[in-house]
C-alpha positions in Angstrom: 26.7 -7.7 -9.8 23.1 -8.6 -9.7 21.2 -7.3 -6.7 18.9 -9.4 -4.8 15.6 -8.2 -3.2 13.3 -9.7 -0.8 9.6 -8.5 -0.9 7.0 -9.4 1.6 3.5 -9.0 0.4 4.7 -9.7 -3.1 1.2 -11.0 -4.2 -0.5 -7.6 -3.3 -0.9 -4.7 -5.5 2.3 -2.9 -4.5 4.3 -6.1 -4.5 3.4 -6.9 -8.0 4.2 -3.5 -9.5 7.5 -3.2 -7.5 8.5 -6.8 -8.8 8.1 -5.5 -12.3 10.2 -2.5 -11.6 13.0 -4.5 -10.0 13.0 -7.2 -12.6 13.3 -4.5 -15.3 16.4 -3.2 -13.4 17.9 -6.7 -13.5 17.3 -7.7 -9.8 16.9 -11.3 -8.6 13.6 -11.1 -6.8 12.4 -13.3 -3.9 8.9 -13.0 -2.6 7.6 -14.0 0.8 4.1 -15.7 0.4 1.8 -16.6 3.1 0.5 -20.2 3.1 -3.2 -20.0 2.1 -5.9 -22.3 1.1 -6.9 -20.1 -1.6 -5.0 -19.4 -4.9 -3.5 -16.0 -4.3 -1.1 -15.4 -7.3 -3.6 -13.3 -9.4 -1.4 -10.2 -9.4 1.9 -12.0 -10.0 0.8 -14.9 -12.2 2.8 -13.4 -15.2 5.9 -13.0 -13.1 6.1 -16.4 -11.5 8.6 -17.8 -14.0 11.0 -15.0 -13.1 10.8 -14.8 -9.3 11.7 -17.0 -6.3 8.7 -17.6 -4.0 9.5 -18.4 -0.3 6.8 -19.5 2.2 6.7 -17.4 5.3 4.6 -15.3 7.5 5.1 -12.0 9.4 3.8 -13.8 12.5 6.3 -16.5 12.3 9.9 -15.2 13.2 11.8 -18.4 12.2 10.3 -18.2 8.7 11.5 -14.6 8.3 15.0 -15.5 9.5 14.9 -18.4 6.9 13.7 -16.1 4.2 16.4 -13.5 4.7 19.1 -16.3 4.9 17.9 -17.9 1.7 17.5 -14.7 -0.4 20.7 -12.9 1.0 19.0 -9.6 0.0 20.6 -6.3 -0.7 17.2 -4.7 -0.3 14.1 -5.7 1.8 10.7 -4.3 1.1 8.3 -4.9 3.8 4.9 -4.4 2.2 2.9 -7.3 3.8 0.2 -6.2 6.2 -3.4 -6.7 7.3 -4.1 -3.7 5.2 -7.8 -3.3 5.1 -8.7 -0.4 7.5 -12.4 -1.4 8.0 -11.5 -5.0 9.0 -8.9 -3.8 11.5 -11.9 -3.1 14.0 -13.0 -6.7 13.6 -9.5 -8.2 14.0 -7.6 -5.6 16.0 -5.2 -8.0 17.7 -4.2 -9.8 14.4 -3.8 -6.4 12.8 -1.5 -5.2 15.5 0.5 -8.5 15.4 1.0 -8.5 11.6 0.9 -4.9 10.6 2.8 -3.7 13.8 4.8 -6.3 15.5 5.5 -8.1 12.2 7.7 -5.0 11.2 9.7 -5.6 14.3 10.3 -9.4 13.4 11.3 -8.5 9.9 13.7 -5.9 11.2 15.2 -8.3 13.7 15.6 -11.0 11.1 17.5 -8.5 8.9 19.6 -7.3 11.9 20.6 -10.9 12.6 21.1 -12.2 9.1 21.7 -9.2 6.7 22.6 -6.2 8.7 24.2 -4.5 5.5 20.9 -4.8 3.6 18.6 -1.8 3.0 15.0 -2.0 4.5 11.9 -0.3 3.3 8.9 -0.1 5.5 5.4 0.6 4.0 4.1 3.3 6.3 0.7 4.8 5.8 -1.1 8.1 5.6 -3.6 6.5 8.0 -1.1 7.2 10.7 -2.2 10.9 10.4 -5.8 9.9 11.0 -7.5 13.0 12.6 -5.1 15.3 10.9 -3.4 17.9 13.1 -2.3 20.0 10.0 -3.1 20.1 6.4 -1.3 19.2 4.1 0.6 16.5 5.9 4.4 16.2 5.6 7.2 14.2 7.3 7.0 16.2 10.5 3.1 16.2 10.9 2.3 14.5 14.3 0.4 11.1 14.1 -3.2 10.8 15.4 -4.3 7.4 14.1 -8.1 6.6 14.1 -8.2 2.8 13.5 -6.3 -0.3 14.9 -4.8 -0.4 11.4 -3.4 3.2 11.8 -2.2 2.5 15.3 -0.4 -0.6 14.0 1.4 1.2 11.1 2.5 3.9 13.6 4.1 1.1 15.7 5.8 -0.3 12.6 7.0 3.2 11.6 8.6 4.0 15.0 10.1 0.4 15.1 11.9 1.2 11.8 13.1 4.6 13.1 14.2 2.8 16.3 16.3 0.0 14.5 17.8 2.7 12.3 19.0 4.6 15.3 19.8 1.8 17.6 21.7 -0.5 15.3 22.8 2.0 12.4 20.8 -0.1 10.0 19.7 1.4 6.5 16.0 1.4 7.4 13.5 3.9 6.0 9.7 4.4 5.8 7.6 5.6 2.9 4.5 7.2 4.2 2.3 6.5 1.3 -1.1 8.2 0.7 -3.8 6.2 -1.0 -2.6 4.5 -4.1 -4.9 2.5 -6.4 -4.8 0.3 -9.6 -6.7 -2.5 -11.3 -4.8 -4.7 -9.0 -6.2 -3.3 -5.8 -7.9 -5.7 -3.4 -11.7 -6.0 -4.2 -12.7 -4.8 -0.6 -11.2 -1.4 -1.0 -13.5 1.4 -2.0 -12.0 2.4 -5.3 -11.9 -1.3 -6.6 -15.5 -1.7 -5.1 -16.7 1.3 -7.2 -15.0 0.1 -10.4 -16.5 -3.3 -10.1 -20.0 -1.9 -9.1 -20.0 0.5 -12.1 -19.0 -2.2 -14.6 -21.8 -4.6 -13.2 -24.4 -1.9 -13.4 -23.3 -1.0 -16.9 -23.7 -4.5 -17.9 -27.1 -5.0 -16.3 -25.9 -7.4 -13.5 -26.6 -5.0 -10.6 -29.0 -2.1 -10.0 -27.4 -0.3 -7.1 -24.1 0.3 -5.3 -24.0 0.5 -1.5 -21.5 2.9 0.0 -20.3 4.2 3.3 -19.2 7.8 3.8 -18.9 9.4 0.3 -17.8 12.8 1.6 -14.3 11.4 2.9 -11.5 13.0 1.0 -8.3 11.2 0.0 -5.1 11.9 -1.9 -5.2 9.2 -4.6 -2.4 8.1 -6.9 -1.5 5.2 -9.1 0.3 2.4 -7.3 2.6 1.9 -10.3 4.0 5.3 -9.9 4.5 4.9 -6.0 6.6 1.8 -6.2 9.2 3.7 -8.1 9.4 6.1 -5.1 10.0 3.0 -2.9 13.0 1.9 -4.9 14.4 5.3 -5.1 14.3 5.7 -1.3 16.7 2.8 -1.0 19.2 4.3 -3.6 19.9 7.3 -1.4 23.1 7.7 0.5 21.4 8.0 3.9 18.2 6.4 5.0 15.3 9.0 5.4 11.5 8.8 5.6 9.5 10.3 2.8 5.9 11.3 2.3 4.5 10.1 -1.1 1.4 11.4 -2.6 0.0 13.6 -5.4 -0.7 16.7 -3.3 -4.3 16.7 -4.5 -7.4 15.7 -2.6 -10.7 14.3 -4.0 -13.8 12.9 -2.3 -15.3 9.5 -2.8 -18.2 11.3 -4.4 -15.8 12.7 -7.1 -14.5 9.2 -7.7 -18.2 7.9 -8.1 -18.9 10.8 -10.4 -16.0 10.1 -12.8 -16.4 6.4 -12.6 -20.1 6.4 -13.6 -19.6 9.2 -16.0 -16.8 7.1 -17.8 -19.5 4.8 -18.9 -22.2 7.3 -19.5 -24.2 6.9 -16.2 -25.2 9.3 -13.6 -24.0 8.0 -10.2 -26.9 9.5 -8.4 -29.3 7.0 -10.0 -27.4 4.1 -8.4 -25.5 4.9 -5.2 -27.0 4.2 -1.8 -25.4 5.1 1.4 -25.5 2.3 3.9 -24.5 2.6 7.5 -23.0 -0.9 7.4 -20.1 0.5 5.4 -19.3 3.4 7.9 -16.2 3.2 10.0 -16.6 3.6 13.8 -14.3 6.6 13.5 -13.7 8.3 10.2 -10.6 10.0 8.8 -12.3 12.9 6.9 -9.3 14.5 5.0 -5.9 13.3 3.9 -3.8 15.5 1.7 0.0 15.0 1.1 2.8 17.5 0.9 5.2 15.4 -1.2 7.8 18.3 -1.8 10.6 16.5 0.0 10.2 13.3 -2.4 10.0 15.6 -5.4 13.1 17.5 -4.4 15.4 14.7 -2.8 14.2 11.7 -4.9 13.3 13.5 -8.1 9.9 11.7 -8.0 6.7 12.9 -9.3 3.4 10.8 -10.0 2.7 10.4 -13.7 -0.9 9.2 -13.7 -3.6 11.8 -13.1 -6.8 11.2 -10.9 -9.2 11.1 -13.8 -6.9 8.8 -15.7 -6.6 6.4 -12.7 -10.4 6.2 -12.3 -10.8 5.5 -16.1 -8.0 2.8 -15.9 -9.8 1.0 -13.2 -13.1 1.1 -14.7 -11.9 0.0 -18.1 -10.1 -2.9 -16.5 -13.3 -4.2 -14.8 -15.3 -3.7 -18.0 -12.8 -5.9 -19.8 -12.9 -8.5 -17.0 
C-alpha cells in the first residue's frame, strides 16, 4: 500500500530534499505551502508534477485540519518555521506563533484527524544555546539564546507532551546546522557562497560578516532528511540528536570557500557589527551516537565537500 506523507515547509531546503527521498520510496507526497505574493517554488520546481500542493499556514488552525483531512497522512513532517535566528529578534511574536505555537496547532490537527499517523517535529540545536555541556546529546538541558531558540524549545516540549498525553507517535529530531545549495540566502553559509562567487567574478569587492569565531556543527541537509525518515520507521517514538560530531568556525568556512576559488579570505572579509546577534551562541557540537546506533545513520558529506558543493553551485548560478 502506498504511504502518504504531509510535509509543512516543503518549499524550504529540508522539505525539498525530504520530498525527493520520499518520492524515491514510493510515497504520495502532500506539501503545505503558505500563500505568498512571491514565487517560492525554487527548491521544488522539479518536483511539482509529482506532488500535491495544499495551501495552508501554521498560524491558521482550520487550514491545518483541512490539510490533514485532505492528505490522510501516514506520516507528518513539520518542517515549517520562521527559521532565521537573527530575524527572530525583529519579529519575536511572529516567531513564537509560527515556530512555537504552530507546532501545537499541527499536533492538535493530527490528534483530531489522523491520530494513527506518525509525527516528526524539526527541533533545533539552537535550543541548547548557551551550552551547559559539550558535546550536546538528547539529555543536555536547553538554554536558548534567541526568540527562535525559545520557540523551538516550546515546540519540542509540545511534541513530548502530545506523545505522553495522547499516546501519539510523535518525535523530534534535534538537528544541528545543516546546509546545501538550497539554503535560504540570508543564512551565513549561503551568504558566504554567494559572496565568494560574486567576488571571484568581479561583481563585489568585499563580504561583510558578523561574528566569524562562532563555531557550529555543519552537515549536508540531504543526509539529515534521511535521519528524519528513519525516526518515523522505529517501533517507538524517540527524540534524536542529528549532527556530524565535528565543529568548525565561520572563519574556517570562509577559508575553505575562498580557497576553493583560489582567493585569500582575509583580503575581502570585513566584520560588521550590523550582523552581530544581541546574544551569541558560541559553540554547538553534537553527540549523534544514539542516531548512529539506533537509526544506523551517519552523515556522508564531509565539511570541506559541503563548502565546495555550495560554492560550485553559486559559481554556476
